[in-house]
PLY file of the C-alpha trace (Angstrom):
ply
format ascii 1.0
element vertex 247
property float x
property float y
property float z
element edge 246
property int vertex1
property int vertex2
end_header
0.11 0.10 0.16
1.26 3.34 -0.62
2.48 5.19 2.66
5.33 7.46 4.18
7.61 4.56 3.23
6.53 4.40 -0.03
7.13 8.09 -0.39
10.50 8.17 1.34
11.98 5.32 -1.01
10.80 7.10 -4.18
12.60 10.06 -2.89
15.73 8.16 -1.69
15.92 6.66 -5.51
15.11 10.15 -7.12
18.01 11.83 -5.52
20.11 8.82 -6.65
19.49 9.23 -9.47
20.55 13.17 -9.70
23.53 11.89 -8.25
24.33 9.60 -10.98
23.55 12.23 -13.55
26.00 14.72 -12.23
28.79 11.69 -11.94
28.70 10.33 -15.44
27.60 13.12 -17.77
30.26 15.94 -18.25
27.78 18.42 -18.97
25.91 17.89 -15.28
29.15 18.72 -13.72
29.14 22.12 -11.34
25.49 22.08 -12.19
23.38 22.44 -9.00
20.87 19.33 -8.09
17.80 21.60 -8.45
18.84 22.13 -11.96
19.40 18.60 -13.02
15.85 17.93 -11.59
13.96 20.57 -13.75
16.12 20.19 -16.83
17.34 16.72 -17.69
14.91 14.35 -19.46
16.27 11.28 -18.15
15.86 12.06 -14.92
12.50 13.49 -15.30
11.56 9.89 -17.39
13.04 8.37 -13.73
11.22 10.27 -12.05
7.76 9.50 -13.54
8.37 5.90 -13.45
9.61 5.83 -9.96
6.04 7.04 -9.13
4.33 4.99 -11.73
5.97 1.77 -10.44
5.05 2.48 -6.99
1.32 2.94 -7.75
1.67 -0.14 -10.13
2.83 -2.10 -7.15
0.25 -0.79 -5.10
-2.09 -2.22 -7.17
-3.79 1.24 -8.32
-5.21 0.88 -11.77
-4.88 3.29 -15.13
-2.62 5.85 -12.92
0.19 4.11 -13.63
-0.13 3.73 -17.69
-1.39 7.15 -17.92
1.93 8.80 -16.15
3.99 6.38 -18.35
2.77 7.59 -21.25
2.74 11.44 -20.42
6.52 10.88 -19.27
7.30 10.03 -23.13
5.24 12.43 -24.49
7.16 14.83 -22.41
10.96 13.05 -22.68
10.58 10.61 -25.58
11.76 8.06 -23.33
9.17 5.25 -22.83
9.46 2.68 -19.70
6.69 0.35 -19.21
5.32 0.78 -15.30
6.19 -2.74 -14.30
9.77 -2.56 -15.55
12.20 -2.86 -12.36
14.76 -0.34 -12.31
17.78 -0.13 -9.39
19.40 2.62 -7.89
21.63 5.27 -9.44
20.07 5.00 -12.98
21.07 7.34 -15.71
19.82 7.81 -19.08
22.06 10.10 -21.27
19.84 12.06 -23.32
17.62 9.44 -23.82
15.22 10.29 -26.89
14.09 7.06 -28.26
14.66 4.94 -25.17
12.10 1.96 -24.88
12.55 -0.10 -21.88
9.75 -2.83 -21.50
7.49 -4.61 -19.41
9.97 -7.30 -17.97
12.85 -5.83 -18.32
15.16 -5.54 -14.70
17.67 -3.49 -14.25
20.26 -3.50 -11.59
22.41 -0.35 -9.84
24.55 2.05 -11.36
23.38 1.39 -15.18
24.13 3.84 -17.53
22.04 4.24 -20.95
22.68 6.26 -23.90
19.75 7.70 -26.46
18.11 5.17 -28.45
18.61 2.02 -26.60
15.52 -0.69 -26.66
15.47 -3.14 -24.04
12.87 -5.14 -26.02
11.02 -8.30 -26.23
10.82 -11.08 -28.88
7.59 -12.81 -30.46
4.07 -12.61 -28.49
5.05 -14.86 -25.57
3.54 -14.08 -21.89
5.96 -14.06 -19.08
9.45 -12.67 -19.03
10.50 -11.41 -22.56
12.50 -8.81 -22.09
16.39 -8.55 -20.76
17.51 -8.42 -17.30
20.70 -5.98 -16.84
22.85 -6.45 -14.00
25.06 -3.83 -11.97
27.44 -1.80 -13.44
26.63 -2.04 -16.92
26.89 0.36 -19.97
24.99 0.44 -23.21
25.90 2.74 -25.83
23.69 4.80 -28.05
20.99 2.76 -30.43
21.99 -0.59 -28.88
18.96 -3.11 -29.05
18.71 -5.96 -26.59
15.95 -8.23 -26.77
14.71 -11.09 -25.58
14.77 -12.56 -22.35
18.41 -12.47 -22.24
21.01 -11.68 -19.54
23.72 -9.17 -19.12
26.29 -9.86 -17.03
27.58 -7.65 -14.30
29.85 -4.64 -15.51
29.65 -5.45 -19.35
29.44 -2.65 -21.51
27.53 -2.86 -24.88
28.58 -0.93 -27.94
26.63 1.36 -29.79
24.54 0.05 -32.75
24.88 -3.31 -31.35
22.37 -6.06 -31.39
22.13 -8.36 -28.71
20.14 -11.57 -28.62
21.90 -13.79 -26.47
22.98 -13.63 -23.03
26.42 -11.86 -22.00
29.05 -12.79 -19.81
29.68 -10.67 -16.84
32.86 -7.97 -17.31
32.83 -8.21 -21.47
32.14 -6.05 -24.23
29.63 -6.67 -26.94
29.98 -5.12 -30.38
28.49 -5.66 -33.98
25.11 -7.29 -35.44
24.59 -9.87 -34.16
26.83 -8.73 -31.05
29.52 -10.86 -30.33
31.58 -10.41 -26.58
35.16 -9.65 -27.04
37.94 -7.90 -24.79
39.38 -4.51 -24.85
42.91 -4.78 -24.25
42.67 -7.19 -21.70
40.91 -4.95 -19.56
37.79 -5.74 -17.71
35.25 -2.79 -17.89
33.78 -1.85 -14.71
31.10 1.02 -14.44
30.27 3.51 -17.13
32.77 3.77 -19.36
31.65 6.49 -22.58
34.95 5.36 -24.88
33.45 4.48 -27.93
36.10 4.92 -30.16
38.83 1.72 -29.06
36.09 -0.75 -29.04
37.61 -3.93 -31.46
36.42 -4.58 -34.40
35.45 -8.11 -35.16
34.16 -7.57 -38.69
37.69 -6.24 -39.94
39.44 -8.83 -37.69
37.68 -11.51 -39.41
38.58 -9.99 -43.19
42.00 -9.74 -42.26
42.27 -13.95 -41.51
40.63 -14.41 -44.52
43.04 -11.86 -46.47
46.02 -13.85 -44.86
44.69 -16.93 -45.44
43.84 -16.10 -49.14
47.51 -14.97 -49.45
48.84 -17.95 -48.22
46.78 -20.49 -50.44
48.29 -17.94 -53.40
51.55 -18.60 -52.61
51.07 -22.07 -52.17
49.96 -22.16 -55.65
52.72 -20.54 -56.87
54.96 -22.79 -55.61
53.33 -26.25 -57.35
53.04 -24.56 -60.46
57.06 -23.75 -60.36
56.38 -20.08 -61.18
58.62 -16.79 -59.89
57.31 -16.07 -56.18
55.14 -13.04 -55.98
54.48 -11.11 -53.08
50.82 -11.77 -52.38
49.82 -10.25 -49.25
46.80 -8.17 -49.28
46.34 -4.79 -47.69
43.23 -4.73 -45.53
41.93 -1.34 -44.10
40.08 -0.92 -40.46
36.45 -0.04 -40.79
37.14 2.88 -38.49
40.33 4.50 -37.04
41.40 2.43 -34.11
43.74 5.31 -32.48
42.49 8.58 -31.27
42.02 10.18 -27.84
39.44 8.54 -25.49
36.63 10.83 -25.62
36.33 9.79 -21.77
38.84 11.20 -20.78
40.46 8.24 -19.59
0 1
1 2
2 3
3 4
4 5
5 6
6 7
7 8
8 9
9 10
10 11
11 12
12 13
13 14
14 15
15 16
16 17
17 18
18 19
19 20
20 21
21 22
22 23
23 24
24 25
25 26
26 27
27 28
28 29
29 30
30 31
31 32
32 33
33 34
34 35
35 36
36 37
37 38
38 39
39 40
40 41
41 42
42 43
43 44
44 45
45 46
46 47
47 48
48 49
49 50
50 51
51 52
52 53
53 54
54 55
55 56
56 57
57 58
58 59
59 60
60 61
61 62
62 63
63 64
64 65
65 66
66 67
67 68
68 69
69 70
70 71
71 72
72 73
73 74
74 75
75 76
76 77
77 78
78 79
79 80
80 81
81 82
82 83
83 84
84 85
85 86
86 87
87 88
88 89
89 90
90 91
91 92
92 93
93 94
94 95
95 96
96 97
97 98
98 99
99 100
100 101
101 102
102 103
103 104
104 105
105 106
106 107
107 108
108 109
109 110
110 111
111 112
112 113
113 114
114 115
115 116
116 117
117 118
118 119
119 120
120 121
121 122
122 123
123 124
124 125
125 126
126 127
127 128
128 129
129 130
130 131
131 132
132 133
133 134
134 135
135 136
136 137
137 138
138 139
139 140
140 141
141 142
142 143
143 144
144 145
145 146
146 147
147 148
148 149
149 150
150 151
151 152
152 153
153 154
154 155
155 156
156 157
157 158
158 159
159 160
160 161
161 162
162 163
163 164
164 165
165 166
166 167
167 168
168 169
169 170
170 171
171 172
172 173
173 174
174 175
175 176
176 177
177 178
178 179
179 180
180 181
181 182
182 183
183 184
184 185
185 186
186 187
187 188
188 189
189 190
190 191
191 192
192 193
193 194
194 195
195 196
196 197
197 198
198 199
199 200
200 201
201 202
202 203
203 204
204 205
205 206
206 207
207 208
208 209
209 210
210 211
211 212
212 213
213 214
214 215
215 216
216 217
217 218
218 219
219 220
220 221
221 222
222 223
223 224
224 225
225 226
226 227
227 228
228 229
229 230
230 231
231 232
232 233
233 234
234 235
235 236
236 237
237 238
238 239
239 240
240 241
241 242
242 243
243 244
244 245
245 246
């Protein structure tokens, strides 16, 4: 039932959300909490969801969905009232974010604009992702189905993830593939999207190397003069540059 305890819990969660925005958004550093509460759409969406979720848990009809609809119209962020969201959750920019009914999100999770935590098919029951603590999900990423994203993982921008992700790993590509970043285990929010591995370029480089070896073998069998057959493979994106997160 609704009461002072529920109100105190919601207020505590909102304070944590505002603190998360100040910590993880460079534009919010040095900005007063009151200004963040008044101006950050991600915080607005979370505030509306905290209230809608509390009302939904209390069994109040109609009002939770009405609040969620109004919040979507104002912020561009759609969060189902049933979604379970932990403490210190932050949505940066947020336009186009969709969080489905049975989604579960742990503590200290960061989402960027265009992220979808969606379902697959029309089955009832658990059909949306579970995101564990200290996960960062890049802009445009799509996480589909009742999958689990392990603690401390990082999902690259525009990745499409349809399988479970192990803890402390980084996922890139479509479909998403878990990879490592210089042997480092990501922990907590990390905005460095430049230095992610490129599994497609790595696969092409491997194929080019294999083709070169086969061509050299054919030259040896034919008894012809040996020629240089190695192919140059250009990366699909630059692998150098400063870390935009400042690290």
